[in-house]
C-alpha positions in Angstrom: 110.5 138.5 149.9 112.0 140.2 146.8 111.1 138.7 143.4 113.9 137.0 141.5 115.1 139.3 138.8 114.5 138.3 135.2 117.5 136.7 133.5 119.5 138.9 131.4 118.7 138.7 127.7 121.4 136.7 126.0 122.5 137.2 122.4 119.7 136.6 119.9 119.8 133.2 118.4 119.9 133.1 114.6 116.8 131.5 113.1 117.6 127.9 112.0 116.9 127.1 108.4 114.2 124.4 108.3 113.7 121.8 105.6 110.4 123.6 104.6 112.3 126.8 104.2 114.8 125.1 101.9 112.0 123.7 99.8 110.3 127.1 99.6 113.4 128.9 98.5 114.4 126.4 95.9 110.9 126.3 94.6 110.8 130.0 94.3 114.2 130.0 92.5 112.9 127.4 90.0 109.5 129.0 89.4 111.1 132.5 89.0 113.5 131.0 86.4 116.6 131.7 88.4 117.4 128.0 88.5 116.8 126.8 84.9 115.6 123.3 84.1 118.5 120.8 84.2 120.5 122.8 86.7 122.5 120.5 89.1 121.6 120.9 92.7 124.7 119.7 94.5 124.2 118.7 98.2 127.4 120.4 99.3 126.7 123.6 97.4 123.1 123.8 98.8 124.4 123.0 102.3 126.8 125.9 102.1 124.2 128.2 100.7 121.7 127.5 103.5 124.2 126.8 106.3 122.8 123.4 107.0 123.9 119.7 107.0 123.7 117.5 103.9 121.1 115.4 105.7 118.7 118.3 105.8 119.5 119.1 102.2 118.7 115.5 101.2 115.3 115.8 103.0 114.5 118.9 101.1 115.5 117.4 97.7 113.4 114.4 98.4 110.4 116.6 99.0 111.1 118.6 95.9 111.3 115.3 93.9 107.9 114.4 95.2 106.6 117.7 93.9 108.2 116.7 90.6 110.3 119.9 90.5 113.6 118.0 91.0 114.8 114.8 89.4 117.0 112.5 91.5 119.4 110.4 89.5 121.4 107.5 91.0 125.1 108.2 91.2 124.6 111.6 89.6 122.7 113.6 92.1 119.7 116.1 92.0 118.7 118.3 89.0 116.0 120.8 88.4 113.3 118.8 86.4 113.7 119.2 82.7 110.8 117.8 80.7 112.0 117.1 77.2 110.7 119.0 74.1 109.4 115.7 72.8 107.6 114.9 76.0 105.9 118.3 76.1 104.7 117.9 72.5 103.4 114.4 73.1 101.5 115.6 76.2 99.8 118.3 74.3 98.9 116.0 71.4 97.2 113.6 73.8 95.3 116.4 75.5 94.0 117.6 72.2 92.5 114.2 71.5 90.8 113.9 74.9 89.7 117.4 75.4 88.0 117.7 72.0 85.5 115.0 73.1 85.2 116.4 76.7 84.3 119.9 75.6 81.9 118.7 73.0 80.1 116.6 75.6 79.9 119.2 78.3 79.0 122.2 76.1 75.8 120.5 74.8 73.7 120.8 78.0 75.6 122.2 81.1 73.4 122.6 84.2 73.1 125.9 86.0 75.2 124.7 88.9 77.9 123.4 86.6 78.1 126.8 84.9 78.4 128.4 88.3 81.3 126.1 89.1 83.3 127.0 86.0 82.6 130.7 86.5 83.9 130.6 90.1 87.0 128.7 89.0 87.8 131.3 86.3 87.4 134.1 88.9 89.9 132.3 91.1 92.3 132.0 88.2 92.2 135.7 87.5 92.9 136.5 91.2 95.9 134.2 91.2 97.3 135.8 88.0 96.7 139.3 89.3 98.5 138.4 92.5 101.4 136.8 90.6 100.9 133.7 92.7 102.9 131.3 90.6 101.8 128.1 92.4 98.1 128.9 92.5 98.2 130.2 89.0 99.7 127.1 87.5 97.5 124.8 89.7 94.2 126.6 88.8 94.9 126.9 85.1 95.4 123.2 85.0 92.5 122.2 87.2 90.1 124.1 85.0 90.5 121.3 82.3 90.0 118.6 84.9 86.9 120.3 86.3 85.3 120.4 82.8 86.0 116.7 82.3 84.5 115.9 85.7 81.4 117.9 85.0 81.1 116.2 81.6 80.5 113.0 83.6 83.2 110.6 82.4 85.3 109.7 85.5 87.8 107.6 83.5 88.5 110.4 81.1 88.8 112.8 84.0 91.4 110.6 85.6 93.4 110.3 82.4 93.2 114.1 81.9 94.3 114.7 85.5 97.6 112.9 84.9 98.2 114.7 81.6 97.4 118.1 83.3 99.7 117.3 86.1 102.5 116.8 83.6 101.5 119.9 81.7 101.4 122.0 84.9 105.1 121.2 85.5 106.0 122.1 82.0 104.1 125.4 82.1 105.4 126.2 85.6 109.0 125.9 84.2 108.5 127.4 80.7 105.5 129.6 80.6 105.7 133.4 81.0 103.3 135.5 83.2 101.9 137.2 80.1 101.0 133.8 78.6 99.2 132.8 81.8 97.0 135.9 81.5 96.0 134.8 78.0 95.2 131.3 79.3 92.8 132.7 82.0 91.1 134.9 79.4 90.7 132.0 77.0 89.1 129.9 79.8 86.6 132.8 80.4 85.7 132.7 76.7 85.2 129.0 76.9 82.8 129.5 79.8 80.8 132.0 77.6 80.6 129.2 74.9 79.3 126.8 77.5 76.7 129.4 78.6 75.5 129.6 74.9 75.7 125.8 74.6 77.8 126.4 71.5 79.6 123.0 71.4 81.2 123.6 67.9 82.8 126.9 68.9 83.8 125.5 72.3 85.7 122.7 70.7 87.4 125.0 68.2 88.3 127.4 71.0 89.7 124.6 73.2 92.0 123.4 70.4 93.1 127.0 69.8 93.7 127.4 73.5 95.9 124.3 73.8 97.8 125.4 70.7 98.4 128.9 72.2 99.7 127.4 75.5 102.1 125.1 73.6 103.4 127.9 71.4 103.9 130.1 74.5 106.4 127.7 76.0 110.1 128.5 75.8 111.0 124.9 75.2 114.8 124.3 74.9 116.7 121.3 73.9 120.1 122.8 74.8 122.2 122.2 77.9 121.5 124.5 80.8 124.0 127.3 81.5 126.1 127.2 84.7 124.3 128.8 87.6 125.6 130.1 90.9 123.3 128.5 93.5 124.1 131.0 96.2 123.1 134.0 94.1 120.1 132.2 92.6 118.7 131.3 96.1 119.5 134.7 97.7 116.5 136.4 96.1 114.1 134.0 97.7 115.0 134.8 101.3 112.2 137.3 101.8 
């Protein structure tokens, strides 16, 4: 009995754009500074750019809002998150107060295992910077500070610092250049060397210098964002 022939190959179906794909491409456009802070993300425009329904666009915008990359305003729509200049300054001021005490405490007598942990973390930072991995770079540079607070042994301060670092990470993700992130990783490495020498005085001074350098490296703007063509901004993130 002859075998049934295989069905003829039909036209290749176009790959459907998923919500995760929309989130990925919008995230890339934001972190690569093709969608500046404050840019309006219209549902209709995004739907046309991706060839999807407004329902799918809303799902993606909700996920981006949870990542704190997008702000959803009632009756106004969605916008790329835009931390204010004042907010950024206040976050860094609060961090200087907390981290001065954290570093002084940790640098006095770090254990060998604790030093190994901060060394490994700095190595991971360098890898992310070298690979130009924006998400990993931003996350790891922020988590270094939380790690030091945890190792210093004050869980309450570590929780407070985690919230401040979360807010700082968004600010640096939006406003910090790649060259500045390289400097941040190198300054973390120098801090580790201070910890190894148990040089608390120098470690505190270096941490304050480091936070000042990060704040100065931010291209904070108080002006209104320029008009952006969404289709063009998102096209580069297809790959």
